[in-house]
C-alpha positions in Angstrom: 55.5 -150.8 35.2 54.3 -152.5 32.1 56.9 -152.6 29.3 56.2 -153.5 25.7 58.5 -156.4 24.6 59.1 -155.8 20.9 60.9 -157.7 18.2 61.6 -155.0 15.7 60.0 -155.4 12.2 62.3 -156.3 9.4 61.6 -154.7 6.1 62.5 -156.9 3.1 63.1 -153.9 0.9 65.9 -152.9 3.2 67.6 -156.1 4.1 67.6 -157.9 0.7 70.5 -155.9 -0.4 72.6 -157.1 2.5 72.5 -160.7 1.3 75.5 -162.0 -0.6 75.1 -162.6 -4.3 75.3 -166.4 -4.1 72.5 -166.6 -1.5 70.3 -163.7 -2.8 68.1 -165.9 -4.9 67.3 -168.2 -2.0 66.7 -165.2 0.3 64.4 -163.6 -2.2 62.4 -166.9 -2.5 62.0 -166.8 1.2 61.0 -163.2 1.2 58.4 -163.8 -1.6 57.1 -166.8 0.2 56.7 -165.0 3.5 54.8 -162.2 1.8 52.4 -164.8 0.5 52.2 -166.4 4.0 53.9 -169.5 2.7 55.9 -169.7 5.9 57.1 -173.2 5.5 58.9 -172.3 2.2 60.2 -169.1 3.8 61.6 -171.1 6.7 63.3 -173.5 4.4 64.8 -170.9 2.1 66.0 -168.7 4.9 67.5 -171.7 6.7 69.7 -172.3 3.6 70.9 -168.8 3.7 71.3 -168.6 7.4 73.5 -171.7 7.4 75.8 -169.9 5.0 76.3 -167.3 7.8 74.0 -164.5 6.7 73.0 -162.5 9.8 69.8 -161.1 8.4 68.4 -164.5 7.6 69.5 -165.8 11.0 67.6 -162.9 12.6 64.5 -163.8 10.5 64.6 -167.4 11.6 65.0 -166.3 15.3 61.9 -164.3 15.0 59.9 -167.1 13.3 60.9 -169.6 16.0 60.2 -167.0 18.7 56.8 -166.2 17.4 55.8 -169.6 16.1 55.5 -168.5 12.5 55.5 -171.5 10.1 56.9 -173.6 12.9 56.1 -174.4 16.5 57.3 -171.8 19.0 60.8 -172.7 20.2 62.5 -170.0 22.2 65.7 -172.0 22.6 66.1 -172.3 18.8 65.2 -168.7 18.5 67.9 -167.7 21.0 70.5 -169.8 19.0 69.7 -168.0 15.7 69.6 -164.6 17.4 73.0 -165.3 19.0 74.6 -166.2 15.7 73.3 -162.9 14.1 74.1 -160.9 17.2 77.7 -162.2 17.3 78.1 -160.8 13.8 77.1 -157.4 15.1 73.5 -157.3 13.8 71.9 -154.7 16.1 68.3 -156.0 15.9 69.4 -159.5 16.9 71.5 -158.0 19.8 68.4 -156.2 21.0 66.2 -159.3 20.7 68.8 -161.4 22.5 68.8 -158.9 25.3 65.1 -159.3 25.6 65.4 -163.0 25.9 68.1 -162.8 28.7 66.1 -160.1 30.5 63.0 -162.3 30.7 64.6 -165.7 30.8 63.0 -166.8 27.6 64.8 -169.7 25.9 67.9 -168.8 27.9 68.6 -168.5 31.7 67.4 -165.2 33.0 70.6 -163.1 33.3 70.4 -159.3 33.7 74.2 -159.0 33.1 73.9 -160.7 29.7 70.8 -158.7 28.9 72.7 -155.4 29.6 75.6 -156.6 27.6 73.5 -157.2 24.4 71.4 -154.1 24.9 74.5 -151.9 25.2 76.0 -153.4 22.0 72.7 -152.7 20.1 72.5 -149.2 21.6 76.0 -148.4 20.4 74.8 -149.0 16.8 71.9 -146.6 17.2 69.1 -149.1 18.1 66.5 -147.0 20.0 64.6 -149.9 21.8 67.7 -151.3 23.5 68.7 -148.2 25.5 65.0 -147.8 26.3 64.9 -151.3 27.8 68.0 -150.5 29.8 66.2 -147.4 31.1 63.3 -149.5 32.2 65.6 -152.0 33.9 67.3 -149.4 36.0 64.2 -147.4 36.7 62.2 -150.4 38.0 65.1 -152.4 39.4 64.4 -155.4 37.2 67.4 -157.7 37.7 69.6 -154.7 38.7 69.7 -152.3 41.6 67.2 -149.5 41.1 69.1 -146.5 39.8 67.2 -143.4 38.5 70.4 -141.7 37.4 71.3 -144.6 35.0 67.7 -144.8 33.9 67.8 -141.2 32.9 71.0 -141.7 31.0 69.7 -144.6 28.9 66.3 -143.0 28.3 68.1 -139.9 27.0 70.2 -142.1 24.7 67.1 -143.8 23.4 65.4 -140.5 22.8 68.3 -139.2 20.8 68.0 -142.4 18.7 64.3 -141.6 18.1 62.4 -143.5 20.8 59.1 -141.7 21.8 58.6 -144.2 24.6 61.8 -142.9 26.3 60.7 -139.3 25.8 57.4 -140.3 27.5 59.3 -142.0 30.4 61.4 -138.9 30.9 58.4 -136.7 30.9 56.7 -138.9 33.5 59.8 -139.0 35.8 60.2 -135.2 35.7 56.4 -134.5 36.2 56.1 -136.9 39.1 59.5 -136.3 40.7 60.3 -140.0 40.3 63.9 -140.4 41.6 64.6 -136.6 41.1 63.1 -133.2 42.0 59.8 -132.5 40.3 60.4 -130.3 37.3 57.3 -129.5 35.1 59.4 -127.4 32.6 61.5 -130.5 31.8 58.4 -132.7 31.7 56.9 -130.4 29.1 60.1 -130.6 27.1 60.1 -134.4 26.9 56.3 -134.7 26.3 56.7 -132.2 23.5 59.5 -134.2 21.9 57.5 -137.4 22.1 54.4 -135.6 20.8 56.3 -134.6 17.7 57.0 -138.3 17.1 53.2 -139.0 17.2 53.3 -140.7 20.6 49.8 -140.7 21.9 50.5 -140.8 25.7 53.0 -137.9 25.2 50.3 -135.9 23.3 47.7 -136.7 26.0 50.1 -135.5 28.8 51.1 -132.4 26.9 47.4 -131.6 26.8 47.2 -132.2 30.5 50.1 -129.8 31.1 48.3 -127.1 29.2 45.0 -127.8 31.0 46.5 -127.4 34.5 49.2 -124.9 33.6 52.0 -127.1 34.8 55.4 -126.0 33.4 53.6 -123.9 30.7 51.0 -121.2 30.6 47.5 -122.5 31.2 45.7 -122.7 27.9 42.4 -124.5 27.2 42.7 -124.0 23.5 46.1 -125.9 23.4 44.8 -128.5 25.9 41.8 -129.2 23.7 44.0 -129.2 20.5 46.2 -132.0 21.9 43.4 -134.0 23.3 41.5 -133.6 20.1 44.5 -135.1 18.2 44.6 -138.0 20.7 40.8 -138.5 20.4 41.1 -138.8 16.6 43.3 -141.9 17.1 40.3 -143.5 19.0 41.8 -143.1 22.4 39.0 -143.0 25.0 40.9 -140.9 27.5 41.5 -138.3 24.8 37.8 -138.3 23.9 36.7 -137.8 27.5 39.2 -135.1 28.4 38.5 -133.3 25.1 34.8 -133.1 26.0 35.6 -132.0 29.5 37.7 -129.0 28.5 35.2 -128.2 25.6 32.6 -127.3 28.2 34.9 -124.5 29.5 35.4 -123.0 26.0 33.5 -120.6 23.8 32.3 -121.7 20.3 35.0 -119.5 18.7 37.7 -121.0 20.9 36.5 -124.5 20.0 36.6 -123.7 16.3 40.1 -122.3 16.6 41.3 -125.4 18.5 39.8 -127.8 16.1 41.4 -126.0 13.2 44.8 -126.0 15.0 44.4 -129.8 15.6 43.8 -130.4 11.9 46.8 -128.3 10.9 49.0 -129.9 13.5 48.2 -133.4 12.1 49.0 -132.2 8.6 52.3 -130.8 9.9 52.9 -134.3 11.4 52.9 -132.8 14.9 55.8 -130.4 14.2 55.7 -126.7 15.1 52.3 -126.9 16.7 53.3 -124.7 19.7 52.9 -121.1 18.7 50.4 -119.5 21.1 47.0 -118.5 19.7 46.9 -114.8 18.9 50.7 -114.6 18.7 52.3 -111.9 16.6 53.8 -114.4 14.2 53.1 -113.1 10.7 50.7 -114.9 8.4 52.3 -115.3 5.0 50.3 -115.2 1.7 49.9 -118.2 -0.5 52.8 -119.2 -2.7 50.5 -120.9 -5.2 49.4 -119.9 -8.6 45.7 -119.3 -8.5 44.5 -119.4 -12.1 41.2 -121.2 -11.4 39.9 -119.0 -8.7 40.3 -121.8 -6.1 42.9 -121.0 -3.4 45.7 -123.6 -3.0 47.5 -122.4 0.2 50.9 -123.7 1.4 53.5 -122.1 3.7 54.2 -118.6 2.7 55.7 -116.0 0.4 59.2 -115.1 1.5 60.1 -118.7 2.1 60.8 -121.8 0.4 59.9 -124.9 -1.3 63.5 -125.9 -1.2 65.2 -128.1 1.3 67.8 -125.4 2.0 67.7 -122.8 4.7 65.8 -119.6 4.0 67.4 -116.5 2.7 68.8 -114.3 5.6 66.6 -111.5 4.4 63.4 -113.6 4.2 61.7 -112.1 7.3 62.3 -108.5 6.1 61.0 -109.3 2.6 57.9 -110.9 4.0 57.3 -107.8 6.3 57.7 -105.4 3.4 55.4 -107.4 1.2 52.7 -107.9 3.8 52.8 -104.1 4.5 52.0 -103.6 0.8 55.5 -102.1 0.2 55.9 -104.1 -3.0 58.6 -102.0 -4.6 60.7 -102.3 -1.4 60.2 -106.0 -1.3 61.0 -106.3 -5.0 64.2 -104.4 -4.5 65.2 -106.6 -1.6 64.7 -109.7 -3.7 66.8 -108.5 -6.6 70.4 -109.0 -5.4 69.9 -112.5 -3.8 67.9 -113.6 -6.9 70.7 -112.6 -9.2 73.1 -114.4 -7.0 71.1 -117.6 -7.5 68.9 -117.6 -4.3 66.0 -119.9 -5.3 63.6 -118.3 -2.7 64.2 -114.8 -4.0 63.8 -116.0 -7.6 60.5 -117.6 -6.7 59.3 -114.5 -5.0 60.1 -112.3 -8.0 58.2 -114.7 -10.1 55.2 -114.3 -7.7 55.4 -110.5 -8.0 55.4 -110.6 -11.8 52.6 -113.1 -11.8 50.4 -110.8 -9.6 51.6 -107.5 -10.8 52.8 -106.5 -7.3 55.4 -103.7 -7.5 56.0 -104.5 -11.2 53.9 -104.7 -14.4 52.1 -108.0 -14.5 54.1 -110.2 -16.9 53.5 -114.0 -17.0 56.4 -114.6 -19.4 58.8 -113.0 -16.9 57.2 -114.8 -14.0 57.8 -118.2 -15.9 61.4 -117.2 -16.4 62.0 -116.7 -12.6 59.9 -119.7 -11.6 62.0 -121.8 -14.0 65.3 -120.6 -12.4 64.0 -121.4 -9.0 62.5 -124.8 -10.0 65.8 -125.9 -11.5 67.3 -125.4 -8.1 64.8 -127.7 -6.4 62.1 -125.1 -5.4 58.9 -127.2 -5.2 56.4 -124.4 -5.2 58.0 -122.9 -8.3 57.8 -126.2 -10.1 54.2 -126.6 -9.0 53.3 -123.2 -10.3 54.8 -124.0 -13.7 52.8 -127.2 -13.8 49.6 -125.2 -13.2 50.5 -122.6 -15.8 51.2 -125.1 -18.6 48.3 -127.4 -17.7 45.7 -124.6 -17.8 47.2 -122.8 -20.7 46.4 -119.4 -19.1 48.7 -116.9 -20.9 50.8 -119.6 -22.6 50.0 -122.4 -25.0 48.6 -125.4 -23.1 51.3 -128.1 -22.9 50.4 -131.2 -20.9 53.8 -132.8 -21.4 55.6 -129.8 -19.9 53.0 -129.6 -17.1 53.6 -133.2 -16.2 57.4 -132.6 -16.2 57.0 -129.8 -13.6 54.3 -131.5 -11.5 56.6 -134.6 -11.3 59.6 -132.5 -10.3 57.6 -130.8 -7.6 56.1 -134.1 -6.3 59.5 -135.6 -6.1 60.7 -132.6 -4.1 57.9 -133.3 -1.6 55.0 -131.3 -2.8 51.8 -133.2 -2.0 49.5 -131.0 -4.2 51.6 -131.9 -7.2 51.4 -135.6 -6.3 47.6 -135.4 -6.0 47.3 -133.5 -9.3 49.3 -136.1 -11.1 47.1 -138.8 -9.6 44.0 -137.1 -10.9 45.4 -136.6 -14.4 46.2 -140.3 -14.7 43.0 -141.4 -13.0 40.8 -139.4 -15.4 43.1 -139.6 -18.5 43.3 -135.9 -18.6 45.9 -135.1 -21.3 47.5 -138.5 -20.7 46.4 -142.1 -21.3 44.3 -143.3 -18.4 46.5 -145.3 -16.1 45.1 -146.3 -12.7 48.3 -147.9 -11.5 50.2 -144.6 -12.1 47.4 -142.7 -10.4 47.7 -144.9 -7.3 51.5 -144.3 -7.3 51.0 -140.5 -7.1 48.1 -140.6 -4.7 50.2 -142.8 -2.4 53.0 -140.3 -2.5 50.7 -137.5 -1.6 49.0 -139.7 1.1 52.4 -140.3 2.8 52.6 -136.5 3.4 49.1 -136.4 5.0 47.4 -134.8 1.9 43.7 -135.3 2.6 42.5 -135.6 -1.0 45.3 -138.1 -1.8 44.3 -140.1 1.2 40.6 -140.1 0.1 41.5 -141.0 -3.5 43.7 -143.9 -2.4 40.8 -145.2 -0.4 38.6 -144.8 -3.5 41.1 -146.8 -5.6 41.0 -149.7 -3.2 37.2 -149.5 -3.0 36.8 -149.7 -6.8 39.9 -151.9 -7.5 41.4 -149.3 -9.7 45.2 -149.7 -10.0 45.3 -152.0 -7.0 43.5 -155.1 -5.9 40.1 -154.4 -4.5 40.3 -154.4 -0.8 37.6 -153.1 1.6 40.0 -153.1 4.6 42.5 -150.8 3.0 39.7 -148.7 1.5 38.2 -148.1 4.9 41.7 -147.6 6.4 42.5 -144.7 4.0 39.0 -143.2 4.3 39.2 -143.3 8.1 42.7 -141.7 8.1 41.3 -138.9 5.9 38.2 -138.6 8.1 40.4 -137.9 11.1 41.6 -134.8 9.2 37.9 -133.7 9.1 37.4 -134.5 5.4 33.6 -134.7 5.0 33.7 -136.8 1.8 36.0 -139.3 3.6 33.7 -139.4 6.6 30.7 -140.3 4.4 32.7 -142.8 2.3 34.1 -144.5 5.4 30.7 -144.9 7.0 29.3 -146.3 3.7 32.2 -148.8 3.5 31.6 -149.8 7.1 28.1 -151.0 6.2 29.6 -153.6 3.9 32.0 -155.0 6.4 31.8 -157.6 9.1 32.5 -156.7 12.7 35.9 -158.4 12.5 36.8 -156.6 9.3 35.8 -153.3 10.8 37.9 -153.8 13.9 40.9 -154.8 11.8 40.5 -151.8 9.5 40.2 -149.4 12.4 43.4 -150.9 13.9 45.2 -150.4 10.6 44.0 -146.8 10.4 45.4 -146.1 13.9 48.7 -147.7 13.1 48.9 -145.8 9.8 48.4 -142.5 11.6 51.1 -143.4 14.1 53.4 -144.3 11.3 52.7 -140.9 9.8 51.0 -142.5 6.7 54.1 -144.3 5.5 54.3 -148.1 5.0 50.6 -148.5 5.8 50.0 -151.1 3.1 53.3 -153.0 3.4 52.6 -156.6 4.2 56.1 -157.7 3.4 57.3 -157.2 7.0 58.4 -159.7 9.6 57.4 -158.9 13.1 
């Protein structure tokens, strides 16, 4: 079995704080130099810090010597630096040292030592170390083959967030590899890996739906998962998607493609409800003063990070049945007790005149109560009301306040709106850098328009350095979400690029999608 050997990336923004005050300046000089690809200076500065005993700098040096970054490759020196960091308990170094011992790189090949260092890293929550242990015991690499131990370590790695281990567990159960074949358990593990954006898991989950193995046979779901895989550029996903499409009606295809887009936007979470299920559809929780719908998840629910009100499902049912007075009555007590969802819902009803006389001023009162408790949809609605000045004096400053509050609570529409305001100078001084900041925040949540505008910013050099690679990357990511403008912009940008640039940009886009749109522009990482 082929195994990926990985030296985990080191993010400067995370590790700088771990350096002692006396060495921080030198460490930062090394970090800055590395970001500028001045590897010789980075090596010199980090050596100074590492010789003072800093484990992070020691790990960095190990990686530079291992990969030949700014210095000839030297696995033996790499092993020495990794050992010094690992001996201080640095989990990434322990994992890397385990890899060296497992493969006999820079040190004698020694499965016992590899297992020792992998276990130490695993005890600290490192996900790749227990995965590698699972691989060793599954394949019998340096140790007697032992499926039971392989399962144990794969499960540990999965609990630590390893999609590769979830995939391995799915394969073992689906094939009966070292255990009785169990499709139900295979689906469980493939599903878990799929939620982490793992393409092989998503492909195999589609396969389970296609054949009805461990789950009800469902071409719509099979097509949905293969469509998601195909959008990453995976050839197998493209082929299988086209195969199952021939067995589907146009309406089934339309439904599946819509589900795939929604699943991507939800970052692969909660994509399993069967089509045509009785799960209720909830009305929009957005203010709609412009006539343009701005839907998000529903009415009797939340923009908060807290659990829903225990009466939420009943409220939603009453509202959707048009029993507005019943719903309003059910909201009253929890709202008075400070339940943000109930306060928000009462605001909605006053805004719309459902069950009560329409009263924008009262709606604002309830939205404000909910927003102050961290309800993002309430904060967004207040932003819309004060920005448009519909029913209240127009107040850009107050609108910005509420949009900012909602965006910081994780509302992508608010982040996008702020980006537009600063990009156009709408009620605020034009500020492209500030616009990019908010577009980026929205993009990290998979907001298509934010993704598109971030690509546009890189294309025009507005607020960021002009960069055709990043421009194409963001357009391509938005295009996978079926944004027509992004598809056109991506294809136009491609005509201005060399073959090498195009290949690199496509790779960046695939990686960005796998990283769920976060850290896609971060060049200050050490691999």
